All heavy atoms as a GROMACS GRO file, in nm:
protein
  471
    1MET      N    1   0.085  -0.119  -0.002
    1MET     CA    2  -0.001   0.000   0.003
    1MET      C    3   0.092   0.126  -0.001
    1MET      O    4   0.179   0.140   0.082
    1MET     CB    5  -0.087  -0.002   0.125
    1MET     CG    6  -0.218   0.077   0.109
    1MET     SD    7  -0.320   0.047   0.262
    1MET     CE    8  -0.474   0.054   0.188
    2THR      N    9   0.067   0.217  -0.093
    2THR     CA   10   0.148   0.329  -0.095
    2THR      C   11   0.105   0.438   0.009
    2THR      O   12   0.000   0.425   0.072
    2THR     CB   13   0.138   0.399  -0.244
    2THR    OG1   14  -0.001   0.440  -0.253
    2THR    CG2   15   0.169   0.301  -0.347
    3LYS      N   16   0.186   0.544   0.021
    3LYS     CA   17   0.153   0.643   0.122
    3LYS      C   18   0.028   0.714   0.083
    3LYS      O   19  -0.055   0.745   0.174
    3LYS     CB   20   0.270   0.747   0.127
    3LYS     CG   21   0.392   0.690   0.194
    3LYS     CD   22   0.486   0.801   0.211
    3LYS     CE   23   0.613   0.754   0.291
    3LYS     NZ   24   0.715   0.858   0.309
    4LEU      N   25  -0.003   0.732  -0.046
    4LEU     CA   26  -0.123   0.805  -0.085
    4LEU      C   27  -0.246   0.713  -0.061
    4LEU      O   28  -0.350   0.770  -0.004
    4LEU     CB   29  -0.123   0.830  -0.242
    4LEU     CG   30  -0.239   0.909  -0.294
    4LEU    CD1   31  -0.249   1.042  -0.223
    4LEU    CD2   32  -0.222   0.934  -0.447
    5ASN      N   33  -0.242   0.586  -0.080
    5ASN     CA   34  -0.349   0.496  -0.046
    5ASN      C   35  -0.371   0.491   0.104
    5ASN      O   36  -0.490   0.485   0.144
    5ASN     CB   37  -0.326   0.356  -0.101
    5ASN     CG   38  -0.335   0.350  -0.253
    5ASN    OD1   39  -0.392   0.440  -0.313
    5ASN    ND2   40  -0.282   0.251  -0.309
    6LYS      N   41  -0.266   0.488   0.183
    6LYS     CA   42  -0.286   0.491   0.333
    6LYS      C   43  -0.353   0.620   0.373
    6LYS      O   44  -0.440   0.622   0.463
    6LYS     CB   45  -0.151   0.479   0.401
    6LYS     CG   46  -0.097   0.341   0.391
    6LYS     CD   47   0.042   0.333   0.466
    6LYS     CE   48   0.105   0.194   0.447
    6LYS     NZ   49   0.236   0.188   0.519
    7PHE      N   50  -0.316   0.731   0.318
    7PHE     CA   51  -0.370   0.860   0.350
    7PHE      C   52  -0.515   0.865   0.311
    7PHE      O   53  -0.597   0.912   0.392
    7PHE     CB   54  -0.294   0.975   0.289
    7PHE     CG   55  -0.345   1.112   0.311
    7PHE    CD1   56  -0.337   1.166   0.435
    7PHE    CD2   57  -0.421   1.178   0.215
    7PHE    CE1   58  -0.384   1.294   0.462
    7PHE    CE2   59  -0.476   1.307   0.238
    7PHE     CZ   60  -0.459   1.365   0.372
    8GLN      N   61  -0.548   0.815   0.193
    8GLN     CA   62  -0.692   0.810   0.150
    8GLN      C   63  -0.778   0.718   0.243
    8GLN      O   64  -0.886   0.763   0.280
    8GLN     CB   65  -0.708   0.768   0.011
    8GLN     CG   66  -0.650   0.872  -0.091
    8GLN     CD   67  -0.646   0.824  -0.230
    8GLN    OE1   68  -0.652   0.692  -0.252
    8GLN    NE2   69  -0.646   0.910  -0.333
    9ALA      N   70  -0.722   0.607   0.278
    9ALA     CA   71  -0.793   0.516   0.372
    9ALA      C   72  -0.816   0.579   0.506
    9ALA      O   73  -0.923   0.580   0.571
    9ALA     CB   74  -0.719   0.385   0.379
   10PHE      N   75  -0.715   0.651   0.560
   10PHE     CA   76  -0.716   0.714   0.689
   10PHE      C   77  -0.814   0.834   0.679
   10PHE      O   78  -0.900   0.846   0.768
   10PHE     CB   79  -0.578   0.770   0.723
   10PHE     CG   80  -0.580   0.853   0.854
   10PHE    CD1   81  -0.596   0.790   0.976
   10PHE    CD2   82  -0.578   0.989   0.844
   10PHE    CE1   83  -0.599   0.864   1.090
   10PHE    CE2   84  -0.585   1.062   0.964
   10PHE     CZ   85  -0.588   1.001   1.090
   11SER      N   86  -0.812   0.906   0.571
   11SER     CA   87  -0.916   1.020   0.555
   11SER      C   88  -1.060   0.969   0.549
   11SER      O   89  -1.147   1.023   0.608
   11SER     CB   90  -0.875   1.098   0.428
   11SER     OG   91  -0.755   1.154   0.440
   12LEU      N   92  -1.076   0.863   0.473
   12LEU     CA   93  -1.212   0.807   0.461
   12LEU      C   94  -1.260   0.752   0.595
   12LEU      O   95  -1.382   0.775   0.628
   12LEU     CB   96  -1.210   0.693   0.357
   12LEU     CG   97  -1.350   0.626   0.328
   12LEU    CD1   98  -1.446   0.735   0.279
   12LEU    CD2   99  -1.335   0.516   0.232
   13SER      N  100  -1.178   0.683   0.665
   13SER     CA  101  -1.225   0.629   0.798
   13SER      C  102  -1.251   0.746   0.894
   13SER      O  103  -1.348   0.741   0.968
   13SER     CB  104  -1.122   0.526   0.854
   13SER     OG  105  -0.994   0.592   0.875
   14THR      N  106  -1.169   0.845   0.897
   14THR     CA  107  -1.188   0.964   0.984
   14THR      C  108  -1.320   1.031   0.950
   14THR      O  109  -1.397   1.064   1.035
   14THR     CB  110  -1.070   1.058   0.972
   14THR    OG1  111  -0.951   0.996   1.001
   14THR    CG2  112  -1.097   1.179   1.066
   15LEU      N  113  -1.353   1.054   0.827
   15LEU     CA  114  -1.475   1.112   0.781
   15LEU      C  115  -1.591   1.022   0.824
   15LEU      O  116  -1.694   1.077   0.873
   15LEU     CB  117  -1.472   1.127   0.633
   15LEU     CG  118  -1.604   1.186   0.564
   15LEU    CD1  119  -1.621   1.326   0.606
   15LEU    CD2  120  -1.598   1.170   0.414
   16LEU      N  121  -1.590   0.894   0.807
   16LEU     CA  122  -1.700   0.807   0.839
   16LEU      C  123  -1.724   0.803   0.997
   16LEU      O  124  -1.840   0.806   1.042
   16LEU     CB  125  -1.676   0.662   0.786
   16LEU     CG  126  -1.683   0.644   0.637
   16LEU    CD1  127  -1.643   0.504   0.602
   16LEU    CD2  128  -1.814   0.686   0.588
   17TYR      N  129  -1.615   0.803   1.071
   17TYR     CA  130  -1.632   0.809   1.215
   17TYR      C  131  -1.683   0.950   1.260
   17TYR      O  132  -1.768   0.948   1.358
   17TYR     CB  133  -1.492   0.785   1.296
   17TYR     CG  134  -1.455   0.634   1.299
   17TYR    CD1  135  -1.336   0.596   1.248
   17TYR    CD2  136  -1.537   0.547   1.361
   17TYR    CE1  137  -1.300   0.462   1.247
   17TYR    CE2  138  -1.504   0.415   1.368
   17TYR     CZ  139  -1.379   0.377   1.314
   17TYR     OH  140  -1.347   0.243   1.320
   18GLY      N  141  -1.646   1.045   1.201
   18GLY     CA  142  -1.704   1.177   1.230
   18GLY      C  143  -1.846   1.188   1.200
   18GLY      O  144  -1.925   1.245   1.272
   19ILE      N  145  -1.890   1.139   1.088
   19ILE     CA  146  -2.032   1.138   1.053
   19ILE      C  147  -2.110   1.054   1.150
   19ILE      O  148  -2.220   1.093   1.199
   19ILE     CB  149  -2.054   1.091   0.905
   19ILE    CG1  150  -1.999   1.193   0.805
   19ILE    CG2  151  -2.199   1.062   0.873
   19ILE    CD1  152  -1.998   1.145   0.665
   20ALA      N  153  -2.057   0.935   1.178
   20ALA     CA  154  -2.124   0.846   1.278
   20ALA      C  155  -2.140   0.918   1.419
   20ALA      O  156  -2.242   0.911   1.482
   20ALA     CB  157  -2.050   0.719   1.293
   21ALA      N  158  -2.036   0.987   1.459
   21ALA     CA  159  -2.043   1.062   1.588
   21ALA      C  160  -2.140   1.163   1.595
   21ALA      O  161  -2.219   1.183   1.685
   21ALA     CB  162  -1.902   1.114   1.628
   22LEU      N  163  -2.150   1.242   1.484
   22LEU     CA  164  -2.251   1.353   1.472
   22LEU      C  165  -2.395   1.299   1.461
   22LEU      O  166  -2.483   1.362   1.512
   22LEU     CB  167  -2.218   1.440   1.350
   22LEU     CG  168  -2.091   1.527   1.360
   22LEU    CD1  169  -2.069   1.597   1.236
   22LEU    CD2  170  -2.108   1.627   1.477
   23THR      N  171  -2.400   1.177   1.410
   23THR     CA  172  -2.538   1.123   1.388
   23THR      C  173  -2.591   1.059   1.517
   23THR      O  174  -2.711   1.076   1.551
   23THR     CB  175  -2.534   1.013   1.278
   23THR    OG1  176  -2.490   1.078   1.154
   23THR    CG2  177  -2.676   0.959   1.252
   24PHE      N  178  -2.509   0.983   1.590
   24PHE     CA  179  -2.555   0.901   1.700
   24PHE      C  180  -2.523   0.953   1.837
   24PHE      O  181  -2.584   0.906   1.935
   24PHE     CB  182  -2.494   0.758   1.680
   24PHE     CG  183  -2.542   0.690   1.562
   24PHE    CD1  184  -2.449   0.663   1.456
   24PHE    CD2  185  -2.666   0.655   1.544
   24PHE    CE1  186  -2.493   0.601   1.343
   24PHE    CE2  187  -2.716   0.592   1.422
   24PHE     CZ  188  -2.625   0.568   1.326
   25LEU      N  189  -2.435   1.047   1.850
   25LEU     CA  190  -2.417   1.099   1.985
   25LEU      C  191  -2.525   1.200   2.032
   25LEU      O  192  -2.570   1.275   1.953
   25LEU     CB  193  -2.270   1.174   1.993
   25LEU     CG  194  -2.147   1.083   1.988
   25LEU    CD1  195  -2.021   1.164   1.989
   25LEU    CD2  196  -2.152   0.984   2.108
   26PRO      N  197  -2.559   1.194   2.157
   26PRO     CA  198  -2.675   1.284   2.194
   26PRO      C  199  -2.628   1.426   2.201
   26PRO      O  200  -2.507   1.465   2.237
   26PRO     CB  201  -2.706   1.233   2.343
   26PRO     CG  202  -2.580   1.169   2.385
   26PRO     CD  203  -2.510   1.105   2.263
   27ILE      N  204  -2.717   1.519   2.163
   27ILE     CA  205  -2.684   1.657   2.162
   27ILE      C  206  -2.756   1.722   2.279
   27ILE      O  207  -2.876   1.698   2.296
   27ILE     CB  208  -2.735   1.721   2.028
   27ILE    CG1  209  -2.655   1.661   1.909
   27ILE    CG2  210  -2.713   1.867   2.037
   27ILE    CD1  211  -2.710   1.702   1.775
   28PRO      N  212  -2.682   1.794   2.369
   28PRO     CA  213  -2.752   1.857   2.486
   28PRO      C  214  -2.848   1.957   2.440
   28PRO      O  215  -2.828   2.030   2.343
   28PRO     CB  216  -2.632   1.914   2.566
   28PRO     CG  217  -2.520   1.913   2.470
   28PRO     CD  218  -2.542   1.819   2.362
   29LYS      N  219  -2.971   1.959   2.511
   29LYS     CA  220  -3.072   2.055   2.473
   29LYS      C  221  -3.057   2.180   2.564
   29LYS      O  222  -3.030   2.166   2.671
   29LYS     CB  223  -3.202   1.994   2.494
   29LYS     CG  224  -3.228   1.881   2.391
   29LYS     CD  225  -3.357   1.813   2.401
   29LYS     CE  226  -3.367   1.698   2.302
   29LYS     NZ  227  -3.485   1.623   2.313
   30ALA      N  228  -3.088   2.292   2.506
   30ALA     CA  229  -3.090   2.414   2.579
   30ALA      C  230  -3.214   2.415   2.680
   30ALA      O  231  -3.320   2.376   2.648
   30ALA     CB  232  -3.098   2.534   2.492
   31GLU      N  233  -3.183   2.461   2.797
   31GLU     CA  234  -3.293   2.470   2.900
   31GLU      C  235  -3.340   2.610   2.912
   31GLU      O  236  -3.265   2.707   2.905
   31GLU     CB  237  -3.243   2.416   3.035
   31GLU     CG  238  -3.205   2.272   3.032
   31GLU     CD  239  -3.166   2.224   3.171
   31GLU    OE1  240  -3.196   2.289   3.269
   31GLU    OE2  241  -3.100   2.122   3.170
   32ALA      N  242  -3.476   2.628   2.923
   32ALA     CA  243  -3.530   2.756   2.940
   32ALA      C  244  -3.503   2.807   3.080
   32ALA      O  245  -3.495   2.724   3.179
   32ALA     CB  246  -3.673   2.754   2.911
   33ALA      N  247  -3.491   2.931   3.095
   33ALA     CA  248  -3.472   2.998   3.230
   33ALA      C  249  -3.605   2.979   3.307
   33ALA      O  250  -3.714   3.000   3.257
   33ALA     CB  251  -3.434   3.144   3.214
   34THR      N  252  -3.587   2.949   3.436
   34THR     CA  253  -3.699   2.937   3.526
   34THR      C  254  -3.723   3.068   3.589
   34THR      O  255  -3.640   3.116   3.660
   34THR     CB  256  -3.672   2.830   3.639
   34THR    OG1  257  -3.638   2.703   3.565
   34THR    CG2  258  -3.804   2.811   3.717
   35ASN      N  259  -3.838   3.128   3.568
   35ASN     CA  260  -3.872   3.260   3.611
   35ASN      C  261  -4.016   3.262   3.674
   35ASN      O  262  -4.107   3.232   3.605
   35ASN     CB  263  -3.854   3.363   3.508
   35ASN     CG  264  -3.860   3.507   3.563
   35ASN    OD1  265  -3.869   3.533   3.682
   35ASN    ND2  266  -3.859   3.594   3.467
   36PHE      N  267  -4.022   3.289   3.806
   36PHE     CA  268  -4.150   3.298   3.871
   36PHE      C  269  -4.166   3.433   3.940
   36PHE      O  270  -4.067   3.491   3.995
   36PHE     CB  271  -4.173   3.184   3.980
   36PHE     CG  272  -4.170   3.053   3.928
   36PHE    CD1  273  -4.068   2.964   3.942
   36PHE    CD2  274  -4.282   3.008   3.853
   36PHE    CE1  275  -4.063   2.834   3.890
   36PHE    CE2  276  -4.285   2.877   3.798
   36PHE     CZ  277  -4.170   2.794   3.826
   37ASN      N  278  -4.283   3.493   3.943
   37ASN     CA  279  -4.306   3.617   4.010
   37ASN      C  280  -4.434   3.585   4.100
   37ASN      O  281  -4.533   3.561   4.053
   37ASN     CB  282  -4.328   3.729   3.919
   37ASN     CG  283  -4.334   3.857   3.991
   37ASN    OD1  284  -4.283   3.878   4.105
   37ASN    ND2  285  -4.390   3.958   3.926
   38CYS      N  286  -4.418   3.613   4.231
   38CYS     CA  287  -4.525   3.583   4.332
   38CYS      C  288  -4.566   3.718   4.403
   38CYS      O  289  -4.492   3.758   4.490
   38CYS     CB  290  -4.487   3.481   4.435
   38CYS     SG  291  -4.441   3.326   4.362
   39PRO      N  292  -4.677   3.774   4.360
   39PRO     CA  293  -4.719   3.890   4.437
   39PRO      C  294  -4.800   3.854   4.557
   39PRO      O  295  -4.849   3.748   4.574
   39PRO     CB  296  -4.813   3.958   4.336
   39PRO     CG  297  -4.858   3.851   4.246
   39PRO     CD  298  -4.757   3.747   4.244
   40GLY      N  299  -4.801   3.952   4.653
   40GLY     CA  300  -4.876   3.919   4.781
   40GLY      C  301  -4.913   4.051   4.845
   40GLY      O  302  -4.877   4.156   4.801
   41GLN      N  303  -4.983   4.032   4.958
   41GLN     CA  304  -5.028   4.153   5.040
   41GLN      C  305  -5.036   4.111   5.189
   41GLN      O  306  -5.082   4.007   5.221
   41GLN     CB  307  -5.171   4.192   4.992
   41GLN     CG  308  -5.214   4.318   5.064
   41GLN     CD  309  -5.349   4.363   5.005
   41GLN    OE1  310  -5.412   4.288   4.932
   41GLN    NE2  311  -5.398   4.485   5.044
   42PHE      N  312  -4.971   4.197   5.269
   42PHE     CA  313  -4.983   4.178   5.415
   42PHE      C  314  -5.123   4.218   5.463
   42PHE      O  315  -5.170   4.332   5.435
   42PHE     CB  316  -4.873   4.268   5.482
   42PHE     CG  317  -4.730   4.220   5.464
   42PHE    CD1  318  -4.645   4.303   5.388
   42PHE    CD2  319  -4.684   4.108   5.513
   42PHE    CE1  320  -4.516   4.269   5.365
   42PHE    CE2  321  -4.554   4.067   5.492
   42PHE     CZ  322  -4.468   4.148   5.412
   43PRO      N  323  -5.185   4.132   5.539
   43PRO     CA  324  -5.322   4.159   5.575
   43PRO      C  325  -5.335   4.267   5.684
   43PRO      O  326  -5.435   4.340   5.683
   43PRO     CB  327  -5.374   4.030   5.636
   43PRO     CG  328  -5.257   3.942   5.665
   43PRO     CD  329  -5.140   3.996   5.575
   44GLN      N  330  -5.233   4.287   5.764
   44GLN     CA  331  -5.241   4.388   5.866
   44GLN      C  332  -5.249   4.533   5.815
   44GLN      O  333  -5.332   4.610   5.861
   44GLN     CB  334  -5.120   4.374   5.965
   44GLN     CG  335  -5.111   4.253   6.047
   44GLN     CD  336  -5.039   4.137   5.970
   44GLN    OE1  337  -4.999   4.166   5.852
   44GLN    NE2  338  -5.020   4.031   6.032
   45ASN      N  339  -5.157   4.566   5.728
   45ASN     CA  340  -5.158   4.709   5.674
   45ASN      C  341  -5.181   4.713   5.526
   45ASN      O  342  -5.166   4.814   5.463
   45ASN     CB  343  -5.016   4.766   5.711
   45ASN     CG  344  -4.911   4.690   5.658
   45ASN    OD1  345  -4.927   4.595   5.581
   45ASN    ND2  346  -4.790   4.733   5.694
   46ARG      N  347  -5.217   4.601   5.462
   46ARG     CA  348  -5.248   4.591   5.319
   46ARG      C  349  -5.140   4.638   5.228
   46ARG      O  350  -5.166   4.681   5.117
   46ARG     CB  351  -5.380   4.673   5.290
   46ARG     CG  352  -5.510   4.614   5.359
   46ARG     CD  353  -5.623   4.693   5.310
   46ARG     NE  354  -5.735   4.647   5.395
   46ARG     CZ  355  -5.857   4.693   5.381
   46ARG    NH1  356  -5.882   4.789   5.298
   46ARG    NH2  357  -5.952   4.646   5.451
   47MET      N  358  -5.019   4.626   5.278
   47MET     CA  359  -4.900   4.669   5.201
   47MET      C  360  -4.872   4.553   5.099
   47MET      O  361  -4.878   4.432   5.135
   47MET     CB  362  -4.780   4.681   5.289
   47MET     CG  363  -4.654   4.739   5.220
   47MET     SD  364  -4.534   4.795   5.333
   47MET     CE  365  -4.424   4.664   5.325
   48GLN      N  366  -4.851   4.590   4.971
   48GLN     CA  367  -4.830   4.488   4.869
   48GLN      C  368  -4.675   4.458   4.849
   48GLN      O  369  -4.595   4.553   4.868
   48GLN     CB  370  -4.888   4.541   4.737
   48GLN     CG  371  -5.046   4.550   4.744
   48GLN     CD  372  -5.100   4.582   4.609
   48GLN    OE1  373  -5.036   4.619   4.523
   48GLN    NE2  374  -5.233   4.566   4.603
   49PHE      N  375  -4.647   4.339   4.819
   49PHE     CA  376  -4.510   4.306   4.789
   49PHE      C  377  -4.505   4.200   4.672
   49PHE      O  378  -4.609   4.145   4.631
   49PHE     CB  379  -4.442   4.242   4.916
   49PHE     CG  380  -4.499   4.109   4.951
   49PHE    CD1  381  -4.446   3.995   4.908
   49PHE    CD2  382  -4.615   4.104   5.044
   49PHE    CE1  383  -4.503   3.869   4.942
   49PHE    CE2  384  -4.673   3.986   5.080
   49PHE     CZ  385  -4.613   3.867   5.035
   50SER      N  386  -4.385   4.176   4.624
   50SER     CA  387  -4.365   4.084   4.511
   50SER      C  388  -4.230   4.016   4.527
   50SER      O  389  -4.129   4.083   4.570
   50SER     CB  390  -4.362   4.154   4.376
   50SER     OG  391  -4.347   4.065   4.272
   51VAL      N  392  -4.222   3.885   4.513
   51VAL     CA  393  -4.103   3.808   4.522
   51VAL      C  394  -4.078   3.742   4.389
   51VAL      O  395  -4.165   3.677   4.334
   51VAL     CB  396  -4.109   3.698   4.633
   51VAL    CG1  397  -3.981   3.617   4.641
   51VAL    CG2  398  -4.136   3.773   4.765
   52SER      N  399  -3.960   3.764   4.331
   52SER     CA  400  -3.925   3.697   4.213
   52SER      C  401  -3.817   3.591   4.229
   52SER      O  402  -3.738   3.597   4.319
   52SER     CB  403  -3.876   3.798   4.106
   52SER     OG  404  -3.760   3.865   4.155
   53TYR      N  405  -3.827   3.489   4.144
   53TYR     CA  406  -3.740   3.371   4.149
   53TYR      C  407  -3.682   3.353   4.014
   53TYR      O  408  -3.758   3.331   3.917
   53TYR     CB  409  -3.818   3.254   4.199
   53TYR     CG  410  -3.749   3.122   4.197
   53TYR    CD1  411  -3.683   3.082   4.321
   53TYR    CD2  412  -3.760   3.027   4.088
   53TYR    CE1  413  -3.617   2.952   4.312
   53TYR    CE2  414  -3.702   2.909   4.089
   53TYR     CZ  415  -3.626   2.868   4.206
   53TYR     OH  416  -3.567   2.749   4.211
   54LEU      N  417  -3.550   3.346   3.996
   54LEU     CA  418  -3.492   3.332   3.866
   54LEU      C  419  -3.380   3.230   3.873
   54LEU      O  420  -3.277   3.260   3.943
   54LEU     CB  421  -3.439   3.463   3.814
   54LEU     CG  422  -3.376   3.462   3.677
   54LEU    CD1  423  -3.467   3.412   3.568
   54LEU    CD2  424  -3.316   3.598   3.645
   55ASP      N  425  -3.393   3.125   3.809
   55ASP     CA  426  -3.293   3.014   3.806
   55ASP      C  427  -3.233   2.974   3.939
   55ASP      O  428  -3.114   2.967   3.961
   55ASP     CB  429  -3.172   3.054   3.714
   55ASP     CG  430  -3.212   3.061   3.566
   55ASP    OD1  431  -3.309   2.987   3.533
   55ASP    OD2  432  -3.157   3.137   3.497
   56GLY      N  433  -3.320   2.944   4.033
   56GLY     CA  434  -3.282   2.897   4.167
   56GLY      C  435  -3.240   2.999   4.262
   56GLY      O  436  -3.184   2.975   4.369
   57ARG      N  437  -3.249   3.128   4.234
   57ARG     CA  438  -3.214   3.237   4.322
   57ARG      C  439  -3.337   3.326   4.354
   57ARG      O  440  -3.409   3.364   4.265
   57ARG     CB  441  -3.099   3.322   4.252
   57ARG     CG  442  -2.974   3.246   4.253
   57ARG     CD  443  -2.875   3.328   4.171
   57ARG     NE  444  -2.900   3.269   4.038
   57ARG     CZ  445  -2.825   3.308   3.937
   57ARG    NH1  446  -2.747   3.410   3.944
   57ARG    NH2  447  -2.855   3.260   3.814
   58ASN      N  448  -3.342   3.368   4.471
   58ASN     CA  449  -3.445   3.461   4.518
   58ASN      C  450  -3.397   3.605   4.488
   58ASN      O  451  -3.285   3.641   4.522
   58ASN     CB  452  -3.464   3.449   4.674
   58ASN     CG  453  -3.603   3.400   4.705
   58ASN    OD1  454  -3.688   3.400   4.622
   58ASN    ND2  455  -3.623   3.372   4.826
   59ASN      N  456  -3.469   3.674   4.411
   59ASN     CA  457  -3.434   3.816   4.380
   59ASN      C  458  -3.542   3.901   4.445
   59ASN      O  459  -3.637   3.930   4.388
   59ASN     CB  460  -3.434   3.830   4.233
   59ASN     CG  461  -3.334   3.739   4.162
   59ASN    OD1  462  -3.225   3.722   4.219
   59ASN    ND2  463  -3.365   3.684   4.052
   60ILE      N  464  -3.516   3.948   4.560
   60ILE     CA  465  -3.605   4.036   4.638
   60ILE      C  466  -3.581   4.180   4.606
   60ILE      O  467  -3.473   4.221   4.597
   60ILE     CB  468  -3.606   4.004   4.784
   60ILE    CG1  469  -3.642   3.861   4.813
   60ILE    CG2  470  -3.697   4.092   4.866
   60ILE    CD1  471  -3.629   3.816   4.951
   0.00000   0.00000   0.00000
């Protein structure tokens, strides 16, 4: 086998492995941001408030 034939065989096998990897390996999916907003009111003085929650953090 000549050097050119070895190079062509190596290139072809690399290409096939690359295509197989892109086809069969799982692709991670993007996750949406979790965002909640909870309004409320204190009954004693009727003062209103709101608490927001973004990606696991309380943002008061």
